C-alpha positions as CSV (number, residue, x, y, z in Angstrom):
1,M,34.6,-20.6,0.0
2,R,34.5,-17.4,-1.9
3,H,33.0,-19.2,-5.1
4,F,30.7,-20.8,-2.9
5,L,29.4,-17.7,-1.0
6,S,28.9,-16.1,-4.5
7,Q,26.5,-18.6,-5.6
8,V,24.2,-18.3,-2.3
9,L,24.7,-14.8,-1.1
10,W,21.9,-13.0,-3.2
11,P,19.1,-15.6,-2.5
12,I,20.1,-15.4,1.4
13,L,20.4,-11.6,1.0
14,F,16.9,-11.4,-0.3
15,L,15.0,-14.3,1.3
16,V,16.1,-13.5,5.2
17,P,15.1,-9.7,5.1
18,M,11.8,-10.7,3.5
19,S,11.2,-13.2,6.0
20,L,12.1,-10.8,9.0
21,I,9.7,-8.2,7.6
22,Y,6.9,-10.8,7.3
23,L,7.5,-11.9,10.7
24,G,7.5,-8.1,11.9
25,M,4.3,-7.7,10.1
26,E,2.6,-10.4,11.9
27,T,3.4,-8.5,15.2
28,G,1.5,-5.6,14.0
29,H,5.0,-3.7,13.6
30,G,5.8,-4.2,9.9
31,V,6.8,-0.6,9.1
32,I,9.2,-0.3,12.0
33,I,10.5,-3.7,11.4
34,F,11.1,-2.8,7.7
35,N,13.1,0.0,8.6
36,V,15.5,-1.9,11.0
37,V,15.9,-4.8,8.6
38,Y,16.7,-2.5,5.8
39,L,19.4,-0.5,7.8
40,T,20.9,-3.7,8.9
41,L,21.1,-5.1,5.5
42,A,22.7,-1.9,4.2
43,L,25.4,-2.6,7.0
44,A,25.9,-6.1,6.1
45,L,26.6,-5.0,2.5
46,A,28.9,-2.6,3.6
47,L,30.9,-5.2,5.1
48,L,30.5,-7.6,2.3
49,E,31.5,-5.0,-0.2
50,R,35.1,-4.7,1.6
51,S,35.5,-8.4,2.0
52,M,34.5,-9.8,-1.3
53,P,33.9,-6.7,-3.7
54,H,33.2,-7.5,-7.4
55,E,35.3,-4.2,-8.6
56,P,37.8,-3.4,-6.0
57,E,38.1,0.2,-7.9
58,W,34.7,1.0,-6.9
59,L,35.5,1.0,-3.3
60,E,37.6,4.3,-3.9
61,N,35.7,7.5,-2.9
62,D,34.3,9.2,-5.9
63,G,33.7,12.5,-4.0
64,Q,29.8,12.1,-4.3
65,I,29.1,10.4,-0.9
66,L,27.4,13.6,0.8
67,Q,25.4,14.0,-2.6
68,D,24.4,10.3,-2.6
69,L,23.5,10.7,0.8
70,A,21.2,14.2,0.2
71,H,19.4,12.5,-2.8
72,T,18.6,9.2,-0.8
73,V,17.3,11.3,2.1
74,L,15.1,13.5,-0.3
75,S,13.9,10.8,-2.6
76,K,13.7,7.7,-0.6
77,S,13.5,8.6,3.1
78,V,11.2,11.6,2.6
79,A,9.3,11.1,-0.5
80,Q,9.1,7.2,-0.4
81,V,8.3,7.0,3.1
82,I,5.8,9.8,3.2
83,I,4.0,8.7,-0.2
84,S,4.5,4.9,0.2
85,F,4.1,4.2,3.9
86,T,1.9,7.0,5.1
87,I,-0.4,7.8,2.0
88,F,-0.7,4.5,0.3
89,M,-0.7,2.3,3.3
90,G,-3.0,4.6,5.1
91,L,-5.5,4.4,1.9
92,A,-5.2,0.7,2.0
93,K,-6.3,0.6,5.7
94,W,-9.1,3.0,5.0
95,L,-10.6,1.6,2.0
96,A,-10.3,-2.0,3.3
97,P,-13.6,-2.4,5.0
98,T,-15.4,-1.0,2.0
99,H,-13.5,-1.8,-1.1
100,S,-12.8,-5.4,-2.0
101,G,-12.0,-4.6,-5.5
102,F,-11.0,-7.5,-7.9
103,W,-7.8,-8.6,-5.6
104,P,-7.9,-12.5,-4.7
105,A,-7.5,-11.7,-0.9
106,Q,-8.2,-15.5,0.0
107,W,-5.1,-16.4,-2.0
108,P,-2.0,-17.2,0.4
109,L,-0.1,-14.1,1.1
110,I,3.1,-15.5,-0.6
111,V,0.9,-15.8,-3.9
112,Q,-0.5,-12.1,-3.5
113,I,3.0,-11.1,-3.4
114,A,4.2,-12.8,-6.5
115,L,1.0,-11.5,-8.2
116,G,1.5,-7.9,-6.8
117,M,5.1,-7.9,-7.9
118,V,4.3,-8.9,-11.7
119,I,1.4,-6.3,-12.0
120,V,3.7,-3.6,-10.4
121,E,6.4,-4.4,-12.5
122,F,4.5,-3.5,-15.7
123,G,4.1,0.0,-14.7
124,L,7.7,0.4,-13.4
125,Y,9.3,-1.3,-16.5
126,W,7.8,1.1,-18.9
127,K,8.3,4.2,-16.7
128,H,12.0,3.2,-16.4
129,R,12.3,2.6,-20.2
130,L,10.6,5.9,-21.2
131,A,13.1,7.4,-18.7
132,H,15.7,6.4,-21.0
133,E,14.1,6.9,-24.3
134,W,12.0,10.2,-23.6
135,H,14.4,13.0,-23.3
136,W,12.5,14.9,-20.8
137,L,12.3,12.0,-18.4
138,W,15.9,11.1,-19.3
139,R,17.1,14.6,-17.8
140,F,15.9,13.5,-14.4
141,H,16.9,9.9,-14.6
142,A,20.4,11.0,-15.7
143,I,21.3,11.7,-12.1
144,H,21.1,8.2,-11.3
145,H,23.1,7.1,-14.2
146,S,25.9,9.7,-13.7
147,V,27.4,7.3,-11.0
148,T,30.8,6.2,-11.6
149,R,30.8,3.2,-9.5
150,L,28.0,0.9,-8.2
151,W,27.9,0.3,-4.4
152,F,25.1,0.1,-2.0
153,F,25.3,3.6,-0.8
154,N,24.1,5.1,-4.1
155,T,21.2,3.0,-4.5
156,G,18.8,6.0,-3.7
157,R,20.5,8.4,-5.8
158,F,17.4,9.5,-7.8
159,H,16.2,13.1,-8.7
160,L,12.9,13.7,-6.5
161,V,10.8,13.9,-9.9
162,D,12.3,10.8,-10.9
163,T,11.3,9.0,-7.4
164,V,7.7,10.5,-7.5
165,T,7.0,9.7,-11.0
166,G,8.2,6.1,-10.4
167,L,5.9,5.7,-7.2
168,M,2.8,6.8,-9.2
169,V,2.9,3.8,-11.5
170,G,3.4,1.1,-8.9
171,I,1.6,0.4,-5.8
172,P,-1.3,2.8,-6.8
173,V,-2.5,0.1,-9.4
174,L,-2.6,-2.5,-6.4
175,L,-4.7,-0.1,-4.3
176,L,-7.3,0.2,-7.1
177,L,-7.4,-3.5,-7.4
178,G,-8.3,-3.7,-3.9
179,A,-5.0,-5.3,-2.4
180,P,-4.7,-5.5,1.4
181,Q,-2.1,-3.6,3.5
182,D,0.1,-6.8,4.0
183,A,0.3,-7.3,0.4
184,L,1.2,-3.7,-0.4
185,L,3.8,-3.7,2.5
186,M,5.7,-7.0,1.1
187,V,5.6,-5.8,-2.4
188,S,7.1,-2.7,-1.2
189,A,9.7,-4.4,0.9
190,A,10.7,-6.7,-1.9
191,T,11.2,-3.5,-4.3
192,A,13.5,-1.9,-1.6
193,I,15.4,-5.0,-0.8
194,I,15.9,-5.8,-4.5
195,G,17.0,-2.1,-5.3
196,I,19.6,-2.1,-2.9
197,L,21.0,-5.5,-3.8
198,T,21.3,-4.6,-7.6
199,H,23.9,-1.9,-6.6
200,A,25.8,-4.0,-4.4
201,N,29.5,-4.2,-5.2
202,I,29.7,-7.8,-4.2
203,E,30.9,-10.7,-6.2
204,V,27.7,-12.8,-6.7
205,N,26.9,-15.4,-9.5
206,C,22.9,-15.5,-9.7
207,G,22.7,-18.1,-12.4
208,W,19.2,-19.0,-13.3
209,L,17.8,-16.2,-11.1
210,N,19.1,-13.6,-13.7
211,Y,16.2,-14.8,-15.9
212,I,13.6,-14.0,-13.0
213,F,15.0,-11.2,-10.9
214,N,16.9,-8.0,-11.5
215,T,20.2,-9.0,-10.0
216,P,23.7,-7.1,-9.7
217,N,24.7,-9.3,-12.6
218,L,22.0,-7.6,-14.8
219,H,21.9,-4.2,-13.5
220,R,25.7,-3.8,-14.0
221,W,25.2,-3.9,-17.7
222,H,22.1,-1.5,-17.4
223,H,24.8,1.3,-16.2
224,S,27.2,0.6,-19.3
225,K,28.0,3.6,-21.4
226,V,27.6,1.6,-24.4
227,L,24.0,2.3,-25.3
228,S,23.2,-1.2,-26.7
229,E,24.1,-2.7,-23.3
230,G,22.9,0.3,-21.2
231,N,19.5,0.7,-22.7
232,R,18.4,-2.9,-21.3
233,N,17.3,-4.7,-18.3
234,Y,14.8,-2.1,-17.5
235,G,13.1,-4.3,-14.8
236,E,12.9,-2.9,-11.3
237,N,12.3,-6.3,-9.5
238,L,11.5,-8.9,-12.4
239,M,12.9,-9.5,-15.6
240,I,9.5,-10.9,-17.0
241,Y,8.7,-7.4,-19.4
242,D,12.5,-7.4,-20.6
243,Q,12.1,-11.0,-21.7
244,I,8.6,-10.1,-23.4
245,F,9.6,-7.0,-24.9
246,G,13.4,-7.8,-26.1
247,T,15.3,-5.7,-23.8
248,Y,16.8,-8.4,-21.6
249,Y,20.6,-8.5,-21.8
250,N,23.3,-10.6,-20.2
251,S,26.5,-11.6,-21.4
252,D,29.4,-14.1,-20.7
253,R,31.8,-11.0,-20.8
254,R,32.6,-9.2,-17.6
255,P,30.4,-5.9,-17.2
256,P,32.3,-2.8,-17.8
257,R,34.0,-1.0,-15.0
258,D,33.9,2.1,-16.6
259,I,30.4,3.4,-16.2
260,G,28.5,6.6,-16.1
261,I,27.0,9.1,-18.8
262,S,28.3,10.9,-21.7
263,H,27.8,14.7,-20.5
264,P,29.4,16.0,-17.3
265,M,27.2,16.1,-14.1
266,P,27.5,18.9,-11.8
267,E,29.2,18.1,-8.6
268,T,27.0,19.7,-5.8
269,F,23.5,18.4,-4.9
270,W,21.7,21.4,-5.5
271,A,23.0,21.7,-9.1
272,Q,22.1,18.3,-9.7
273,L,18.6,19.2,-8.6
274,R,18.3,22.1,-10.7
275,I,20.1,20.9,-14.2
276,P,17.0,19.0,-15.5
277,F,15.3,22.2,-15.5
278,T,18.0,24.0,-17.5
279,R,19.0,24.0,-21.1
280,E,22.4,22.3,-20.5
281,P,22.9,19.1,-22.2
282,L,22.4,15.5,-20.6
């Protein structure tokens, strides 16, 4: 039974929330339903991590729970909600009557979502890759990679600067192309759901889906301390640009349990916010 669940869990955990958010959007309460579904998914992942963990050692407290929560509240709940759901969605609604752009609004919504994810992914891929290859951006991104275990709760552990720069290269492109509010919401929902699933400490075997989506199987390699493994799999949602630009990585070996960065990270939340602006090595 455990083997069977590991084969089907990722598609279920992705498709069911996406379907519920779509149905909520049809009722006119898409943003509210999105938040309810996302929190319910987080609860489900918490239970699954206890019942079928990928790494039992990652269930142990790392002393960073409050810090992870603070980063999540600041970077995701505040910055992302204000920027994505208030500013971006508001602009989409305001522009809709006067700005059709180049967007194929007559296409089925599921095709628009797929197109939106491919377009957005280009900016997200290069922003993420530069965050590893350009030292100034790495100083902010290192906050995320300083985790010593992967679990659903530290999905949102990003420095505020890292989050805001990521938001600027994604949804605004779809806005300029004239994408409607429904497509923007569903692309944002896909990004949030895939994001929390990549960190889930659950035993899953995604098989051929690893060639299309960013999955836990791939993201665990991305957190490796070995740079030839860690500087790979930059895709946020899709692996299309990792395939194109030669940064895709997967192996038959088990991903490393010992993850993190080579330099120490301050223990406190405020020190973690400050350190990218100091001269301390990261």
